[in-house]
C-alpha positions in Angstrom: -46.5 -20.4 21.8 -48.7 -20.7 18.7 -48.3 -24.5 18.7 -49.4 -24.6 22.3 -52.5 -22.6 21.6 -53.4 -24.8 18.7 -52.7 -28.0 20.7 -55.0 -26.7 23.5 -57.9 -26.2 21.1 -60.5 -28.9 20.6 -60.6 -29.3 16.8 -63.3 -31.9 17.0 -65.8 -29.1 17.1 -66.7 -26.5 14.5 -65.8 -23.7 17.0 -62.4 -25.2 17.6 -61.7 -25.5 13.9 -62.8 -21.9 13.5 -60.6 -20.7 16.3 -57.5 -22.6 15.0 -58.1 -21.3 11.4 -58.4 -17.7 12.8 -55.3 -18.0 14.9 -53.2 -19.5 12.1 -54.5 -17.3 9.3 -54.2 -14.2 11.5 -50.6 -15.1 12.3 -49.7 -15.8 8.7 -51.2 -12.5 7.5 -50.0 -10.5 10.6 -53.6 -9.3 10.6 -55.6 -7.4 13.2 -58.8 -8.9 14.5 -60.8 -6.2 12.7 -59.1 -7.2 9.4 -59.9 -10.9 10.0 -63.5 -10.0 10.8 -63.9 -8.3 7.4 -62.8 -11.4 5.5 -65.4 -13.2 3.4 -64.9 -16.6 1.7 -64.8 -14.7 -1.6 -61.7 -12.8 -0.4 -59.8 -16.1 -0.2 -58.6 -17.9 -3.2 -56.8 -21.2 -3.2 -53.7 -21.1 -5.4 -50.9 -23.7 -6.1 -48.7 -22.1 -3.4 -51.4 -21.9 -0.8 -53.8 -19.0 -0.5 -54.2 -15.6 -2.0 -56.1 -13.4 0.5 -57.5 -10.0 -0.4 -57.5 -8.2 2.9 -58.5 -4.6 3.5 -56.0 -2.8 5.6 -57.0 0.7 6.5 -53.6 1.8 7.8 -51.4 0.0 5.2 -51.1 0.7 1.5 -50.8 -2.4 -0.6 -52.2 -3.7 -3.8 -53.2 -7.1 -4.7 -53.8 -10.2 -2.6 -51.4 -11.4 0.2 -49.9 -14.8 -0.1 -50.3 -17.4 2.6 -48.1 -20.5 1.9 -48.6 -24.0 3.2 -47.0 -24.4 6.6 -44.1 -26.8 7.1 -45.9 -28.3 10.1 -49.4 -29.8 9.3 -50.7 -28.9 12.8 -49.9 -25.2 12.3 -50.5 -24.8 8.6 -53.0 -22.0 7.9 -54.1 -23.4 4.6 -55.0 -26.8 6.1 -56.7 -25.2 9.1 -58.9 -23.0 6.8 -59.8 -26.0 4.6 -60.8 -28.1 7.7 -63.0 -25.3 9.0 -64.6 -24.7 5.6 -65.3 -28.4 5.1 -66.8 -28.6 8.6 -69.2 -25.8 7.7 -70.1 -27.4 4.4 -70.7 -30.8 6.1 -73.1 -29.2 8.6 -75.0 -27.2 6.0 -73.7 -23.9 7.4 -72.1 -22.8 4.1 -73.1 -23.4 0.5 -70.5 -23.7 -2.2 -70.0 -20.2 -3.7 -71.5 -18.6 -0.7 -71.1 -14.8 -0.4 -71.8 -13.0 2.9 -75.0 -10.9 2.3 -74.0 -8.4 5.0 -72.2 -5.3 3.8 -68.8 -4.5 5.2 -68.6 -1.0 6.5 -65.7 1.0 5.2 -64.6 -1.8 2.8 -63.6 -0.5 -0.6 
């Protein structure tokens, strides 16, 4: 089902790349929409194995970042999808390297 959703999305647009990245990252993290919404680029670190994501989960106790590995299928790999969206934002001047969201996150520790 996830592959069908990704295949049906137009990844030629920034919105399509965003949607695919959100779908795949949310699936990989088993994250709620509210948890994805609170993510900032500073919460995501690229590591050798994929991504280390610091996610705030109000109903789950955990310490440290969650790992997101490279997917075995390039079309459904969350790391590749997130990189593609970020690069699209950089290419269109919508994100500066080292950018941090200036808006506070309510309830975030």
